[in-house]
N, CA, C, O and the ligand as a Tripos MOL2 file, in Angstrom:
@<TRIPOS>MOLECULE
protein
  289   287    73     0     0
PROTEIN
NO_CHARGES

@<TRIPOS>ATOM
      1 N           0.8410   -1.2040    0.0000 N.3       1 MET1
      2 CA          0.0000    0.0000    0.0000 C.3       1 MET1
      3 C           0.8700    1.2450    0.0000 C.2       1 MET1
      4 O           1.9690    1.2480    0.5550 O.2       1 MET1
      5 N           0.3760    2.2900   -0.6190 N.am      2 ASP2
      6 CA          1.1190    3.5380   -0.5660 C.3       2 ASP2
      7 C           0.5600    4.3950    0.5680 C.2       2 ASP2
      8 O          -0.2900    3.9570    1.3440 O.2       2 ASP2
      9 N           1.0600    5.6210    0.6400 N.am      3 ALA3
     10 CA          0.6860    6.4910    1.7550 C.3       3 ALA3
     11 C          -0.8050    6.8090    1.7640 C.2       3 ALA3
     12 O          -1.3810    7.0830    2.8170 O.2       3 ALA3
     13 N          -1.4200    6.7730    0.5970 N.am      4 ALA4
     14 CA         -2.8320    7.1160    0.5060 C.3       4 ALA4
     15 C          -3.7390    5.9240    0.8370 C.2       4 ALA4
     16 O          -4.9640    6.0420    0.8290 O.2       4 ALA4
     17 N          -3.1290    4.7990    1.1210 N.am      5 GLY5
     18 CA         -3.9080    3.6340    1.4970 C.3       5 GLY5
     19 C          -4.4350    2.8440    0.3240 C.2       5 GLY5
     20 O          -5.2650    1.9500    0.4870 O.2       5 GLY5
     21 N          -3.9560    3.1730   -0.8540 N.am      6 ARG6
     22 CA         -4.3890    2.3950   -2.0190 C.3       6 ARG6
     23 C          -3.5770    1.1150   -2.1000 C.2       6 ARG6
     24 O          -2.4480    1.0470   -1.6150 O.2       6 ARG6
     25 N          -4.1610    0.1150   -2.7090 N.am      7 PRO7
     26 CA         -3.4040   -1.1310   -2.8970 C.3       7 PRO7
     27 C          -2.1850   -0.8800   -3.7690 C.2       7 PRO7
     28 O          -2.1880    0.0050   -4.6250 O.2       7 PRO7
     29 N          -1.1580   -1.6600   -3.5410 N.am      8 ALA8
     30 CA          0.0520   -1.5020   -4.3270 C.3       8 ALA8
     31 C          -0.2530   -1.7950   -5.7870 C.2       8 ALA8
     32 O          -1.0690   -2.6590   -6.1060 O.2       8 ALA8
     33 N           0.4130   -1.0650   -6.6600 N.am      9 PRO9
     34 CA          0.2140   -1.3400   -8.0830 C.3       9 PRO9
     35 C           0.7680   -2.7060   -8.4180 C.2       9 PRO9
     36 O           1.8760   -3.0530   -8.0080 O.2       9 PRO9
     37 N           0.0130   -3.4680   -9.1490 N.am     10 VAL10
     38 CA          0.4440   -4.8100   -9.5020 C.3      10 VAL10
     39 C           0.7370   -4.8610  -10.9980 C.2      10 VAL10
     40 O          -0.0840   -4.4540  -11.8200 O.2      10 VAL10
     41 N           1.8910   -5.3540  -11.3280 N.am     11 ARG11
     42 CA          2.2770   -5.4470  -12.7390 C.3      11 ARG11
     43 C           2.7920   -6.8470  -13.0360 C.2      11 ARG11
     44 O           3.1760   -7.5980  -12.1400 O.2      11 ARG11
     45 N           2.7880   -7.1660  -14.3080 N.am     12 MET12
     46 CA          3.3550   -8.4400  -14.6980 C.3      12 MET12
     47 C           4.7960   -8.2360  -15.1330 C.2      12 MET12
     48 O           5.1100   -7.3200  -15.8930 O.2      12 MET12
     49 N           5.6540   -9.0960  -14.6430 N.am     13 CYS13
     50 CA          7.0580   -9.0310  -14.9970 C.3      13 CYS13
     51 C           7.2370   -9.4590  -16.4510 C.2      13 CYS13
     52 O           6.7070  -10.4830  -16.8810 O.2      13 CYS13
     53 N           7.9880   -8.6630  -17.1910 N.am     14 VAL14
     54 CA          8.1570   -8.9620  -18.6050 C.3      14 VAL14
     55 C           9.0490  -10.1800  -18.8270 C.2      14 VAL14
     56 O           9.0220  -10.7950  -19.8930 O.2      14 VAL14
     57 N           9.8160  -10.5120  -17.8410 N.am     15 ARG15
     58 CA         10.7870  -11.5950  -18.0280 C.3      15 ARG15
     59 C          10.2470  -12.9390  -17.5550 C.2      15 ARG15
     60 O          10.2850  -13.9190  -18.2980 O.2      15 ARG15
     61 N           9.7460  -12.9910  -16.3310 N.am     16 CYS16
     62 CA          9.2700  -14.2710  -15.8060 C.3      16 CYS16
     63 C           7.7480  -14.3820  -15.8740 C.2      16 CYS16
     64 O           7.1760  -15.4210  -15.5410 O.2      16 CYS16
     65 N           7.0930  -13.2900  -16.3130 N.am     17 GLN17
     66 CA          5.6400  -13.2960  -16.5170 C.3      17 GLN17
     67 C           4.8650  -13.5040  -15.2270 C.2      17 GLN17
     68 O           3.7070  -13.9220  -15.2420 O.2      17 GLN17
     69 N           5.5170  -13.2090  -14.1130 N.am     18 ARG18
     70 CA          4.8040  -13.3350  -12.8430 C.3      18 ARG18
     71 C           4.2990  -11.9670  -12.4290 C.2      18 ARG18
     72 O           4.8730  -10.9360  -12.7780 O.2      18 ARG18
     73 N           3.2310  -11.9840  -11.6900 N.am     19 VAL19
     74 CA          2.6940  -10.7250  -11.1910 C.3      19 VAL19
     75 C           3.5030  -10.3130   -9.9700 C.2      19 VAL19
     76 O           3.7540  -11.1160   -9.0710 O.2      19 VAL19
     77 N           3.9050   -9.0510   -9.9530 N.am     20 THR20
     78 CA          4.6900   -8.5740   -8.8260 C.3      20 THR20
     79 C           4.0500   -7.3330   -8.2200 C.2      20 THR20
     80 O           3.4960   -6.4980   -8.9340 O.2      20 THR20
     81 N           4.1290   -7.2210   -6.9130 N.am     21 GLU21
     82 CA          3.5790   -6.0390   -6.2420 C.3      21 GLU21
     83 C           4.6280   -4.9530   -6.1170 C.2      21 GLU21
     84 O           4.3400   -3.8380   -5.6820 O.2      21 GLU21
     85 N           5.8540   -5.2930   -6.5070 N.am     22 THR22
     86 CA          6.9180   -4.2970   -6.4380 C.3      22 THR22
     87 C           7.5790   -4.1760   -7.8100 C.2      22 THR22
     88 O           8.7610   -4.4800   -7.9720 O.2      22 THR22
     89 N           6.7980   -3.7260   -8.7950 N.am     23 PRO23
     90 CA          7.3150   -3.6510  -10.1610 C.3      23 PRO23
     91 C           8.4230   -2.6180  -10.2900 C.2      23 PRO23
     92 O           8.4120   -1.5690   -9.6450 O.2      23 PRO23
     93 N           9.3710   -2.9510  -11.1380 N.am     24 VAL24
     94 CA         10.4480   -2.0160  -11.4360 C.3      24 VAL24
     95 C          10.3010   -1.6160  -12.8970 C.2      24 VAL24
     96 O          10.2650   -2.4710  -13.7820 O.2      24 VAL24
     97 N          10.2170   -0.3260  -13.1430 N.am     25 LEU25
     98 CA         10.0850    0.1430  -14.5160 C.3      25 LEU25
     99 C          11.4090   -0.0680  -15.2440 C.2      25 LEU25
    100 O          12.4290    0.5090  -14.8660 O.2      25 LEU25
    101 N          11.3920   -0.8810  -16.2690 N.am     26 VAL26
    102 CA         12.6370   -1.1780  -16.9690 C.3      26 VAL26
    103 C          12.7130   -0.5060  -18.3320 C.2      26 VAL26
    104 O          13.8030   -0.2780  -18.8560 O.2      26 VAL26
    105 N          11.5810   -0.1940  -18.8960 N.am     27 GLN27
    106 CA         11.6310    0.4620  -20.1980 C.3      27 GLN27
    107 C          10.3060    1.1320  -20.5380 C.2      27 GLN27
    108 O           9.2320    0.6420  -20.1890 O.2      27 GLN27
    109 N          10.4100    2.2540  -21.2220 N.am     28 GLU28
    110 CA          9.2150    2.8970  -21.7450 C.3      28 GLU28
    111 C           9.1860    2.6570  -23.2400 C.2      28 GLU28
    112 O          10.1280    2.9840  -23.9620 O.2      28 GLU28
    113 N           8.0950    2.0840  -23.6810 N.am     29 VAL29
    114 CA          7.9770    1.7790  -25.1070 C.3      29 VAL29
    115 C           7.1680    2.8710  -25.7770 C.2      29 VAL29
    116 O           6.0830    3.2320  -25.3210 O.2      29 VAL29
    117 N           7.7110    3.3870  -26.8600 N.am     30 HIS30
    118 CA          6.9960    4.4250  -27.5970 C.3      30 HIS30
    119 C           6.4830    3.8340  -28.8970 C.2      30 HIS30
    120 O           7.2360    3.2860  -29.7020 O.2      30 HIS30
    121 N           5.2010    3.9630  -29.0710 N.am     31 SER31
    122 CA          4.5840    3.3840  -30.2660 C.3      31 SER31
    123 C           4.2970    4.4630  -31.2870 C.2      31 SER31
    124 O           3.9590    5.5920  -30.9300 O.2      31 SER31
    125 N           4.4290    4.1230  -32.5400 N.am     32 ASN32
    126 CA          4.1300    5.0820  -33.6040 C.3      32 ASN32
    127 C           2.6320    5.2250  -33.8030 C.2      32 ASN32
    128 O           2.1510    6.2660  -34.2510 O.2      32 ASN32
    129 N           1.9100    4.1870  -33.4710 N.am     33 SER33
    130 CA          0.4900    4.1620  -33.8110 C.3      33 SER33
    131 C          -0.4130    4.2620  -32.5900 C.2      33 SER33
    132 O          -1.5080    3.6990  -32.5790 O.2      33 SER33
    133 N           0.0340    4.9630  -31.5780 N.am     34 GLY34
    134 CA         -0.8150    5.0940  -30.4050 C.3      34 GLY34
    135 C           0.0310    5.4160  -29.1880 C.2      34 GLY34
    136 O           1.2330    5.6550  -29.2990 O.2      34 GLY34
    137 N          -0.6040    5.4190  -28.0320 N.am     35 PRO35
    138 CA          0.1320    5.7080  -26.8050 C.3      35 PRO35
    139 C           1.1490    4.6110  -26.5040 C.2      35 PRO35
    140 O           0.9150    3.4360  -26.7880 O.2      35 PRO35
    141 N           2.2370    4.9950  -25.9470 N.am     36 GLY36
    142 CA          3.2280    3.9910  -25.5720 C.3      36 GLY36
    143 C           2.8270    3.3280  -24.2810 C.2      36 GLY36
    144 O           1.7500    3.5950  -23.7470 O.2      36 GLY36
    145 N           3.6730    2.4770  -23.7830 N.am     37 TRP37
    146 CA          3.3680    1.8420  -22.5080 C.3      37 TRP37
    147 C           4.6670    1.5950  -21.7590 C.2      37 TRP37
    148 O           5.7600    1.7050  -22.3150 O.2      37 TRP37
    149 N           4.5220    1.2670  -20.5120 N.am     38 ASN38
    150 CA          5.6880    1.0020  -19.6900 C.3      38 ASN38
    151 C           5.8730   -0.4930  -19.4990 C.2      38 ASN38
    152 O           4.9110   -1.2550  -19.3980 O.2      38 ASN38
    153 N           7.1160   -0.8830  -19.4530 N.am     39 VAL39
    154 CA          7.4120   -2.2970  -19.2510 C.3      39 VAL39
    155 C           7.9890   -2.4680  -17.8560 C.2      39 VAL39
    156 O           8.9040   -1.7470  -17.4580 O.2      39 VAL39
    157 N           7.4560   -3.4120  -17.1300 N.am     40 TYR40
    158 CA          7.8900   -3.6320  -15.7550 C.3      40 TYR40
    159 C           8.4870   -5.0150  -15.5720 C.2      40 TYR40
    160 O           8.1690   -5.9570  -16.2980 O.2      40 TYR40
    161 N           9.3480   -5.1080  -14.5940 N.am     41 ALA41
    162 CA          9.8940   -6.4000  -14.2170 C.3      41 ALA41
    163 C           9.8520   -6.4970  -12.7010 C.2      41 ALA41
    164 O           9.7400   -5.4910  -12.0000 O.2      41 ALA41
    165 N           9.9420   -7.7200  -12.2130 N.am     42 CYS42
    166 CA         10.0060   -7.8730  -10.7670 C.3      42 CYS42
    167 C          11.4370   -7.5390  -10.3300 C.2      42 CYS42
    168 O          12.3510   -7.5460  -11.1550 O.2      42 CYS42
    169 N          11.6320   -7.2520   -9.0640 N.am     43 PRO43
    170 CA         12.9680   -6.8490   -8.5930 C.3      43 PRO43
    171 C          14.0380   -7.8960   -8.8990 C.2      43 PRO43
    172 O          15.2030   -7.5540   -9.1050 O.2      43 PRO43
    173 N          13.6540   -9.1400   -8.9300 N.am     44 GLY44
    174 CA         14.6160  -10.2010   -9.1980 C.3      44 GLY44
    175 C          15.0820  -10.2080  -10.6380 C.2      44 GLY44
    176 O          16.2310  -10.5470  -10.9230 O.2      44 GLY44
    177 N          14.2000   -9.8360  -11.5440 N.am     45 CYS45
    178 CA         14.5340   -9.8890  -12.9650 C.3      45 CYS45
    179 C          15.1070   -8.5710  -13.4760 C.2      45 CYS45
    180 O          15.8940   -8.5580  -14.4220 O.2      45 CYS45
    181 N          14.7250   -7.4960  -12.8700 N.am     46 ALA46
    182 CA         15.1070   -6.1780  -13.3760 C.3      46 ALA46
    183 C          16.5970   -6.0490  -13.7050 C.2      46 ALA46
    184 O          16.9430   -5.5180  -14.7600 O.2      46 ALA46
    185 N          17.4840   -6.5240  -12.8250 N.am     47 PRO47
    186 CA         18.9210   -6.3880  -13.1240 C.3      47 PRO47
    187 C          19.3510   -7.1740  -14.3470 C.2      47 PRO47
    188 O          20.4140   -6.9080  -14.9090 O.2      47 PRO47
    189 N          18.5510   -8.1320  -14.7670 N.am     48 HIS48
    190 CA         18.9310   -8.9810  -15.8970 C.3      48 HIS48
    191 C          18.4410   -8.4370  -17.2260 C.2      48 HIS48
    192 O          18.7460   -8.9800  -18.2880 O.2      48 HIS48
    193 N          17.6850   -7.3670  -17.1540 N.am     49 ILE49
    194 CA         17.1340   -6.8260  -18.3850 C.3      49 ILE49
    195 C          17.9790   -5.6580  -18.8620 C.2      49 ILE49
    196 O          18.0420   -4.6240  -18.1970 O.2      49 ILE49
    197 N          18.6260   -5.8120  -20.0030 N.am     50 PRO50
    198 CA         19.4380   -4.7250  -20.5370 C.3      50 PRO50
    199 C          18.5390   -3.5350  -20.8500 C.2      50 PRO50
    200 O          17.4580   -3.7060  -21.4140 O.2      50 PRO50
    201 N          18.9690   -2.3540  -20.4960 N.am     51 PRO51
    202 CA         18.1320   -1.1610  -20.6530 C.3      51 PRO51
    203 C          17.7270   -0.9070  -22.0920 C.2      51 PRO51
    204 O          16.6820   -0.3100  -22.3500 O.2      51 PRO51
    205 N          18.5300   -1.3480  -23.0110 N.am     52 SER52
    206 CA         18.2150   -1.0330  -24.4020 C.3      52 SER52
    207 C          17.7990   -2.2550  -25.2040 C.2      52 SER52
    208 O          17.8090   -2.2350  -26.4350 O.2      52 SER52
    209 N          17.4370   -3.3080  -24.5050 N.am     53 SER53
    210 CA         17.0370   -4.5100  -25.2310 C.3      53 SER53
    211 C          15.7080   -4.2830  -25.9310 C.2      53 SER53
    212 O          14.9560   -3.3770  -25.5720 O.2      53 SER53
    213 N          15.4300   -5.0810  -26.8970 N.am     54 ASP54
    214 CA         14.1670   -4.9820  -27.5840 C.3      54 ASP54
    215 C          13.1070   -5.7210  -26.7850 C.2      54 ASP54
    216 O          13.0260   -6.9490  -26.8120 O.2      54 ASP54
    217 N          12.3100   -4.9610  -26.0840 N.am     55 VAL55
    218 CA         11.3370   -5.5600  -25.1850 C.3      55 VAL55
    219 C          10.2950   -6.3800  -25.9340 C.2      55 VAL55
    220 O           9.7740   -7.3680  -25.4170 O.2      55 VAL55
    221 N          10.0040   -5.9640  -27.1420 N.am     56 LEU56
    222 CA          9.0120   -6.7150  -27.9090 C.3      56 LEU56
    223 C           9.5320   -8.1140  -28.2040 C.2      56 LEU56
    224 O           8.7700   -9.0810  -28.2000 O.2      56 LEU56
    225 N          10.8370   -8.2160  -28.4620 N.am     57 ASP57
    226 CA         11.4310   -9.5280  -28.6670 C.3      57 ASP57
    227 C          11.3140  -10.3560  -27.4060 C.2      57 ASP57
    228 O          11.0240  -11.5510  -27.4440 O.2      57 ASP57
    229 N          11.5490   -9.6850  -26.2800 N.am     58 LEU58
    230 CA         11.5010  -10.3610  -24.9890 C.3      58 LEU58
    231 C          10.1030  -10.9080  -24.7300 C.2      58 LEU58
    232 O           9.9280  -12.0550  -24.3200 O.2      58 LEU58
    233 N           9.1140  -10.0550  -24.9810 N.am     59 LEU59
    234 CA          7.7300  -10.4740  -24.7910 C.3      59 LEU59
    235 C           7.3970  -11.6450  -25.7010 C.2      59 LEU59
    236 O           6.7450  -12.6080  -25.2980 O.2      59 LEU59
    237 N           7.8570  -11.5370  -26.9280 N.am     60 ASP60
    238 CA          7.5640  -12.5750  -27.9000 C.3      60 ASP60
    239 C           8.1850  -13.8970  -27.4740 C.2      60 ASP60
    240 O           7.5500  -14.9490  -27.5590 O.2      60 ASP60
    241 N           9.4100  -13.8360  -27.0210 N.am     61 ALA61
    242 CA         10.1180  -15.0380  -26.6000 C.3      61 ALA61
    243 C           9.4280  -15.6630  -25.3950 C.2      61 ALA61
    244 O           9.2840  -16.8840  -25.3220 O.2      61 ALA61
    245 N           9.0110  -14.8460  -24.4690 N.am     62 ALA62
    246 CA          8.3500  -15.3470  -23.2690 C.3      62 ALA62
    247 C           7.0390  -16.0060  -23.6280 C.2      62 ALA62
    248 O           6.6720  -17.0370  -23.0640 O.2      62 ALA62
    249 N           6.3320  -15.4030  -24.5760 N.am     63 ARG63
    250 CA          5.0530  -15.9450  -24.9800 C.3      63 ARG63
    251 C           5.2620  -17.3100  -25.6410 C.2      63 ARG63
    252 O           4.5110  -18.2580  -25.4160 O.2      63 ARG63
    253 N           6.3080  -17.3710  -26.4610 N.am     64 ARG64
    254 CA          6.5730  -18.6170  -27.1580 C.3      64 ARG64
    255 C           6.9520  -19.7160  -26.1580 C.2      64 ARG64
    256 O           6.5730  -20.8790  -26.3000 O.2      64 ARG64
    257 N           7.7170  -19.2970  -25.1410 N.am     65 ARG65
    258 CA          8.1760  -20.2670  -24.1540 C.3      65 ARG65
    259 C           6.9870  -20.8700  -23.4060 C.2      65 ARG65
    260 O           6.9710  -22.0580  -23.0850 O.2      65 ARG65
    261 N           5.9890  -20.0150  -23.1380 N.am     66 ARG66
    262 CA          4.8110  -20.4980  -22.4160 C.3      66 ARG66
    263 C           3.9610  -21.3930  -23.2850 C.2      66 ARG66
    264 O           3.4180  -22.3950  -22.8180 O.2      66 ARG66
    265 N           3.8460  -21.0330  -24.5460 N.am     67 GLY67
    266 CA          2.9890  -21.7770  -25.4550 C.3      67 GLY67
    267 C           3.5090  -23.1760  -25.6880 C.2      67 GLY67
    268 O           2.8470  -24.1620  -25.3640 O.2      67 GLY67
    269 N           4.6610  -23.2510  -26.2340 N.am     68 GLU68
    270 CA          5.2160  -24.5580  -26.5930 C.3      68 GLU68
    271 C           6.6530  -24.6380  -26.1180 C.2      68 GLU68
    272 O           7.4220  -23.6870  -26.2600 O.2      68 GLU68
    273 N           7.0030  -25.7620  -25.5600 N.am     69 GLU69
    274 CA          8.3630  -25.9060  -25.0510 C.3      69 GLU69
    275 C           9.3310  -26.2410  -26.1760 C.2      69 GLU69
    276 O          10.5450  -26.2580  -25.9720 O.2      69 GLU69
    277 N           8.8030  -26.5050  -27.3450 N.am     70 ALA70
    278 CA          9.6630  -26.8240  -28.4880 C.3      70 ALA70
    279 C          10.4310  -25.5880  -28.9480 C.2      70 ALA70
    280 O          10.5390  -24.6140  -28.2040 O.2      70 ALA70
    281 N          10.9420  -25.6210  -30.1180 N.am     71 GLY71
    282 CA         11.7500  -24.4920  -30.5910 C.3      71 GLY71
    283 C          13.1930  -24.7900  -30.3540 C.2      71 GLY71
    284 O          13.5160  -25.3370  -29.3000 O.2      71 GLY71
    285 N          13.9930  -24.5050  -31.1570 N.am     72 ARG72
    286 CA         15.4170  -24.8460  -31.2560 C.3      72 ARG72
    287 C          15.7410  -26.1970  -30.7440 C.2      72 ARG72
    288 O          16.9020  -26.6050  -30.7700 O.2      72 ARG72
    289 ZN         10.5010  -11.4810  -13.0310 Zn       73 ZN73
@<TRIPOS>BOND
     1     1     2 1
     2     2     3 1
     3     3     4 2
     4     3     5 am
     5     5     6 1
     6     6     7 1
     7     7     8 2
     8     7     9 am
     9     9    10 1
    10    10    11 1
    11    11    12 2
    12    11    13 am
    13    13    14 1
    14    14    15 1
    15    15    16 2
    16    15    17 am
    17    17    18 1
    18    18    19 1
    19    19    20 2
    20    19    21 am
    21    21    22 1
    22    22    23 1
    23    23    24 2
    24    23    25 am
    25    25    26 1
    26    26    27 1
    27    27    28 2
    28    27    29 am
    29    29    30 1
    30    30    31 1
    31    31    32 2
    32    31    33 am
    33    33    34 1
    34    34    35 1
    35    35    36 2
    36    35    37 am
    37    37    38 1
    38    38    39 1
    39    39    40 2
    40    39    41 am
    41    41    42 1
    42    42    43 1
    43    43    44 2
    44    43    45 am
    45    45    46 1
    46    46    47 1
    47    47    48 2
    48    47    49 am
    49    49    50 1
    50    50    51 1
    51    51    52 2
    52    51    53 am
    53    53    54 1
    54    54    55 1
    55    55    56 2
    56    55    57 am
    57    57    58 1
    58    58    59 1
    59    59    60 2
    60    59    61 am
    61    61    62 1
    62    62    63 1
    63    63    64 2
    64    63    65 am
    65    65    66 1
    66    66    67 1
    67    67    68 2
    68    67    69 am
    69    69    70 1
    70    70    71 1
    71    71    72 2
    72    71    73 am
    73    73    74 1
    74    74    75 1
    75    75    76 2
    76    75    77 am
    77    77    78 1
    78    78    79 1
    79    79    80 2
    80    79    81 am
    81    81    82 1
    82    82    83 1
    83    83    84 2
    84    83    85 am
    85    85    86 1
    86    86    87 1
    87    87    88 2
    88    87    89 am
    89    89    90 1
    90    90    91 1
    91    91    92 2
    92    91    93 am
    93    93    94 1
    94    94    95 1
    95    95    96 2
    96    95    97 am
    97    97    98 1
    98    98    99 1
    99    99   100 2
   100    99   101 am
   101   101   102 1
   102   102   103 1
   103   103   104 2
   104   103   105 am
   105   105   106 1
   106   106   107 1
   107   107   108 2
   108   107   109 am
   109   109   110 1
   110   110   111 1
   111   111   112 2
   112   111   113 am
   113   113   114 1
   114   114   115 1
   115   115   116 2
   116   115   117 am
   117   117   118 1
   118   118   119 1
   119   119   120 2
   120   119   121 am
   121   121   122 1
   122   122   123 1
   123   123   124 2
   124   123   125 am
   125   125   126 1
   126   126   127 1
   127   127   128 2
   128   127   129 am
   129   129   130 1
   130   130   131 1
   131   131   132 2
   132   131   133 am
   133   133   134 1
   134   134   135 1
   135   135   136 2
   136   135   137 am
   137   137   138 1
   138   138   139 1
   139   139   140 2
   140   139   141 am
   141   141   142 1
   142   142   143 1
   143   143   144 2
   144   143   145 am
   145   145   146 1
   146   146   147 1
   147   147   148 2
   148   147   149 am
   149   149   150 1
   150   150   151 1
   151   151   152 2
   152   151   153 am
   153   153   154 1
   154   154   155 1
   155   155   156 2
   156   155   157 am
   157   157   158 1
   158   158   159 1
   159   159   160 2
   160   159   161 am
   161   161   162 1
   162   162   163 1
   163   163   164 2
   164   163   165 am
   165   165   166 1
   166   166   167 1
   167   167   168 2
   168   167   169 am
   169   169   170 1
   170   170   171 1
   171   171   172 2
   172   171   173 am
   173   173   174 1
   174   174   175 1
   175   175   176 2
   176   175   177 am
   177   177   178 1
   178   178   179 1
   179   179   180 2
   180   179   181 am
   181   181   182 1
   182   182   183 1
   183   183   184 2
   184   183   185 am
   185   185   186 1
   186   186   187 1
   187   187   188 2
   188   187   189 am
   189   189   190 1
   190   190   191 1
   191   191   192 2
   192   191   193 am
   193   193   194 1
   194   194   195 1
   195   195   196 2
   196   195   197 am
   197   197   198 1
   198   198   199 1
   199   199   200 2
   200   199   201 am
   201   201   202 1
   202   202   203 1
   203   203   204 2
   204   203   205 am
   205   205   206 1
   206   206   207 1
   207   207   208 2
   208   207   209 am
   209   209   210 1
   210   210   211 1
   211   211   212 2
   212   211   213 am
   213   213   214 1
   214   214   215 1
   215   215   216 2
   216   215   217 am
   217   217   218 1
   218   218   219 1
   219   219   220 2
   220   219   221 am
   221   221   222 1
   222   222   223 1
   223   223   224 2
   224   223   225 am
   225   225   226 1
   226   226   227 1
   227   227   228 2
   228   227   229 am
   229   229   230 1
   230   230   231 1
   231   231   232 2
   232   231   233 am
   233   233   234 1
   234   234   235 1
   235   235   236 2
   236   235   237 am
   237   237   238 1
   238   238   239 1
   239   239   240 2
   240   239   241 am
   241   241   242 1
   242   242   243 1
   243   243   244 2
   244   243   245 am
   245   245   246 1
   246   246   247 1
   247   247   248 2
   248   247   249 am
   249   249   250 1
   250   250   251 1
   251   251   252 2
   252   251   253 am
   253   253   254 1
   254   254   255 1
   255   255   256 2
   256   255   257 am
   257   257   258 1
   258   258   259 1
   259   259   260 2
   260   259   261 am
   261   261   262 1
   262   262   263 1
   263   263   264 2
   264   263   265 am
   265   265   266 1
   266   266   267 1
   267   267   268 2
   268   267   269 am
   269   269   270 1
   270   270   271 1
   271   271   272 2
   272   271   273 am
   273   273   274 1
   274   274   275 1
   275   275   276 2
   276   275   277 am
   277   277   278 1
   278   278   279 1
   279   279   280 2
   280   279   281 am
   281   281   282 1
   282   282   283 1
   283   283   284 2
   284   283   285 am
   285   285   286 1
   286   286   287 1
   287   287   288 2
@<TRIPOS>SUBSTRUCTURE
     1 MET1         2 RESIDUE 1 A MET
     2 ASP2         6 RESIDUE 1 A ASP
     3 ALA3        10 RESIDUE 1 A ALA
     4 ALA4        14 RESIDUE 1 A ALA
     5 GLY5        18 RESIDUE 1 A GLY
     6 ARG6        22 RESIDUE 1 A ARG
     7 PRO7        26 RESIDUE 1 A PRO
     8 ALA8        30 RESIDUE 1 A ALA
     9 PRO9        34 RESIDUE 1 A PRO
    10 VAL10       38 RESIDUE 1 A VAL
    11 ARG11       42 RESIDUE 1 A ARG
    12 MET12       46 RESIDUE 1 A MET
    13 CYS13       50 RESIDUE 1 A CYS
    14 VAL14       54 RESIDUE 1 A VAL
    15 ARG15       58 RESIDUE 1 A ARG
    16 CYS16       62 RESIDUE 1 A CYS
    17 GLN17       66 RESIDUE 1 A GLN
    18 ARG18       70 RESIDUE 1 A ARG
    19 VAL19       74 RESIDUE 1 A VAL
    20 THR20       78 RESIDUE 1 A THR
    21 GLU21       82 RESIDUE 1 A GLU
    22 THR22       86 RESIDUE 1 A THR
    23 PRO23       90 RESIDUE 1 A PRO
    24 VAL24       94 RESIDUE 1 A VAL
    25 LEU25       98 RESIDUE 1 A LEU
    26 VAL26      102 RESIDUE 1 A VAL
    27 GLN27      106 RESIDUE 1 A GLN
    28 GLU28      110 RESIDUE 1 A GLU
    29 VAL29      114 RESIDUE 1 A VAL
    30 HIS30      118 RESIDUE 1 A HIS
    31 SER31      122 RESIDUE 1 A SER
    32 ASN32      126 RESIDUE 1 A ASN
    33 SER33      130 RESIDUE 1 A SER
    34 GLY34      134 RESIDUE 1 A GLY
    35 PRO35      138 RESIDUE 1 A PRO
    36 GLY36      142 RESIDUE 1 A GLY
    37 TRP37      146 RESIDUE 1 A TRP
    38 ASN38      150 RESIDUE 1 A ASN
    39 VAL39      154 RESIDUE 1 A VAL
    40 TYR40      158 RESIDUE 1 A TYR
    41 ALA41      162 RESIDUE 1 A ALA
    42 CYS42      166 RESIDUE 1 A CYS
    43 PRO43      170 RESIDUE 1 A PRO
    44 GLY44      174 RESIDUE 1 A GLY
    45 CYS45      178 RESIDUE 1 A CYS
    46 ALA46      182 RESIDUE 1 A ALA
    47 PRO47      186 RESIDUE 1 A PRO
    48 HIS48      190 RESIDUE 1 A HIS
    49 ILE49      194 RESIDUE 1 A ILE
    50 PRO50      198 RESIDUE 1 A PRO
    51 PRO51      202 RESIDUE 1 A PRO
    52 SER52      206 RESIDUE 1 A SER
    53 SER53      210 RESIDUE 1 A SER
    54 ASP54      214 RESIDUE 1 A ASP
    55 VAL55      218 RESIDUE 1 A VAL
    56 LEU56      222 RESIDUE 1 A LEU
    57 ASP57      226 RESIDUE 1 A ASP
    58 LEU58      230 RESIDUE 1 A LEU
    59 LEU59      234 RESIDUE 1 A LEU
    60 ASP60      238 RESIDUE 1 A ASP
    61 ALA61      242 RESIDUE 1 A ALA
    62 ALA62      246 RESIDUE 1 A ALA
    63 ARG63      250 RESIDUE 1 A ARG
    64 ARG64      254 RESIDUE 1 A ARG
    65 ARG65      258 RESIDUE 1 A ARG
    66 ARG66      262 RESIDUE 1 A ARG
    67 GLY67      266 RESIDUE 1 A GLY
    68 GLU68      270 RESIDUE 1 A GLU
    69 GLU69      274 RESIDUE 1 A GLU
    70 ALA70      278 RESIDUE 1 A ALA
    71 GLY71      282 RESIDUE 1 A GLY
    72 ARG72      286 RESIDUE 1 A ARG
    73 ZN73       289 GROUP 0 **** ****
């Protein structure tokens, strides 16, 4: 909870895809075709995310990993 008594903001970690109550902002994505969005990671993953990595690739890879364990 913050000082105003609101529930902590909950975000999904871009790396491990887990919901975290202590999200760390790792990247701001700017879209050409609409509003951008922020990418969050849990404190454990945040140090492993390069600041300039392509987050869309990361998301895509994570999605693929969840879908099918095959690939390479
Ligand atoms: Zn994580």
